[in-house]
N, C-alpha and C positions, 0 to 999 in steps of 0.2 A: 739473881740470888747469890749472895756471897756468905760463906760460912767461915767462922774463925775458930781455931783451936788454940787454947792458951798454952804457954810454954810449960813443959813439964820439968821436973827437978833435974833431970839429966841434961837440960839445955839443948835438946834436939831441935831440928829445924821445924818451924811452924809453917802451916800451909794456908793460903787463901785460894779458894776455888771460885772461878767465875763461870757461870752457866754450867757448872758441873763438869767442865772439860779442861779449861786452862788453869794451871796452878803456878803459884809463885812461892818459892821457899825462902824464908827470911829468918834471921836471928833476932830475937827480942829478949831483953832482960826482964820485962814484966808485961802484964796484961795491958797496961795503959799505953805502952809503946805500940803494942799490937793493934789496939783500938785506933790509934792515930793513923797507922798504915791502912787499916780497914777503911776509915773515913776518906782518906786520900784516894784510895782505889775506887771507891764509889763515885767520888767527884769526877775523877778522870773518865770513868766509864760513862757517866751521864753526859759529860761534855762531848765525848767522842760520838755518842749516839745523837746528840743534838746537832753537831756539825754535819754528821752524815745525813740526818733528816733534812737539814737546811739545804745542803747541796742537792739532794734528790728533788726537793721542792722547787728549787731554782731551775734545775735541768728540765723538769716537767713543764714549768711555765715557759721556758725558752722553746721547748719542742712544740708546745701547743701554739705559741705565737708564730713560730716559723711555719707550721703547717697551715695556719690561717693565711699568712703572707703568701705562701706558695699557691694555695687554692685560689686566691684573688688573682694572682698572675696567670694561672692556668685558664681561668675564666676569661680574663681580658685577652689573652693570646688566642683562645678559641674564637672569640667574637671578632677579633681583628682578622683572623684567617678566613672566617666565613665572609666577611665584608670584602676582602681583597679578591677572593674567588668569584664572588658575585659580580664585582666591578669588571674583572677580567673577562668573564663569560659575556657580560653585556658588551664589552669592547669587541670581542670576537664576532659578535653578530652585526657589528657596524661595518660599513664599507671599508674603512681603514683596516679593521681586523681581518676581514675576508681577503683583502689584498695581501696582507702579511702571511696568512695561511697559504695562499697560492704561491707566494715566493718561497716559503718553507718547503712546500711539496716539490717545486722545481729544483730546489737545492738538493733535496734527497735524490731526485732522479738523476741529477748530474753526478752526484757522489757514486751512485750505482754504476753509471756509464763510465765515469773517469775517476776511480777511487784514488783518494789522496794517500791512504794508508794501505800498504800491501800486506801488512801483518799487524797483530796486536799482541803485546807481550802478556804472558799469564798473569803477572802482577797487576797490569792495568785492567785486565778483565775482572780479576778478583775484587779490586778496589771499586770498580764501576758497579758491580753487583752489591757490594757493601754500601755504597752511596745510595743506591735505590732503596735498599732496606732501611737505611737511616731516615730517608725522606718519608717512607711509608709509615715509620714509627713517629714521625713528627719531630725528628731530631736534626738539628743543624750541624753541619760539619765542624763549625767553630766550637760548639758545645761538646761534640764528640772528642775533639782534640784536647779541650780543657780537661775533660774527664780522664783521658789517657795520661795527661801530664800529672794528674793527682795520684794515679796508681803506679806511675813509673818511678824509677830511682835515678834522680838527676837527669831526667829526659831519656833514660834507657828503659825500654819495655821488654819484659820477659814474655815468652810465648804463652806460658801457663796463665799469667795475669791477664793477657789479652783475651784468651779463650774464656776465662772466668767472667770478664767484663761483658763479653758478647752473650753469655748464658744469662747473666743477671739482667741484662738489658733486653732479653728476649729477641735477640737478633741471630737468626739461623745462618750459619756458614759451615760448609763441609771442611773436613780436615785438609783436604787437598787445596781448597781455596785459601785457607789460612797459611798452609805451607808455601803456596805460591807467593804470598805477600812477604813472608819472612825470607824466602829464598831470593826474591827479586830485589828487595831493598834492605835486607837485614845487614847487620854489622859483619864485616869480614871475619872469618875464622870463628864464628859463633855457632856454626853447625845449624843454622836456621832457627836459633833459639832467642836471639836478641835483635831488636830493631830500635832505631831512634824515632821518637815521636815526631820530630820535625821532618824526618824522611817520609813518614806516612802523610803528614800535612802537605808536603810538597808534591808527592805523587798523586794524592787526591786531586789537587788543583790541576795537574796535568791531564787527568782523565776528562775534565770538563771541556777541554779543547778538542778532544778526539772522539769521546764516546757519548756525550750528551750533557745537557744542562744539569746542574746540581740538584739532587733530590728527585729527579724525574724517574718514573717507573720504567720508561723506555730507554734502552741503551743500544748503541750501534758499535759493533766491532767486527773484526775479521775472524771468522771461525778457524781455529788452529788446525782442525782436521780437514774440513772441506775447502779451506782457502777461499771462502766466499764471505761477503758481508752478511751478517746476521743482525736482525732487529729483534731485541729481546725484551719482552714484557716481564720484568723481574718479579713483580708481585704475583702474577699468575704463572710464572715460569714457562712462558710460551715463547718459542723462538720461531721467527719467520725468515726464511732464506730470501736473499735479494730478488730472485726470479719469481717468488711467490707473493711479493709485496703488492698490495692493491691500493688504489687511490683512497678508498674509505679508511684503510688502516693508516695511511699517510696523514689523512686529515685528523684522525684521532690523535696521532703522535704530535701533530702541530699544536692542537689544542692543549695537550698535556705539557708541551714545551713552554708555551706562553703562560699558562697558569702556574706552573712550577717556578718559572722565572720570577713572577711577581710575588708569589708566596715566600720564596726563599729571601727575596729582598726585604719583605716585611718581617720575616723571622729574624733576620740579622739585626734589624732595628730593635726588635724586642729583646734580643740577646744582650745587646749593649745596654739598653735601658734597665733591664732586669739586674745586670751585674752592678750597675751604679746604685740602684735602689737597694740591693742586698748589702752593699757597703754601708749605706746610710742606715739601714735597719740594724746592722751589727753595731754601729756606733751608738745608736739610740738605746740599744739593749745594754751596752756597757755603761752608758751614762745613767741608766735607771738603777743599776746595781750600786753605783757610787752614791746616788741619792738615798 
């Protein structure tokens, strides 16, 4: 609603009021000039409203289409994970699978008797726990690193942003564990507040060589207090010292190891395919706007 007050004899400023709040003071010599300004203001207000409505409509269409695209990928990924797990479990029941489980158990027993690592750094322990939690949430480390790159500033990640990401992703880590990461691989002289995303990526990769396969709930490391090897079920937060480890638990760990290995391999394929498909989806969306 726009009201117009004609110019008075003393040639004072006239006022156009939009929505009863915004006012524009103008000088007009007669009522016809004021009417022209009024019409122009109406046209501009209508055009602005139409453009805003059009932008909102396009954004909603884009959000709806993207949600549908994401849902289809989630369903496909879940189906493929289910199939991979089923095939691996079937293989584990075969003679070849049983032989590999036996080899894994013997490897663990040798590691306990002749440990290759006499200590595990706090940052490696913290990142190992983080990796297990990522795997439990169905998140690939490559996806995790891509997400950190997006929230970082030129590849530099602030601790507060990292903590917020973990909360938003529903990944629980203690303040001490987060501090261990930033103290261990953080940027020098940043007082444990800054870290390079690439440093996290590299350090994560190193944990797989020492503490266990990527995404697996079971991690192996040297307990910093007892100086003994501990086998940690991160999901259940259950720790078993080396001298208490039994064959049944070793067998469970072996099964988890081989299943996780195959699932991560398939997830990595999905991650690459999904990124390519998203680029194609974005191009198709842009092309639809031009048409």
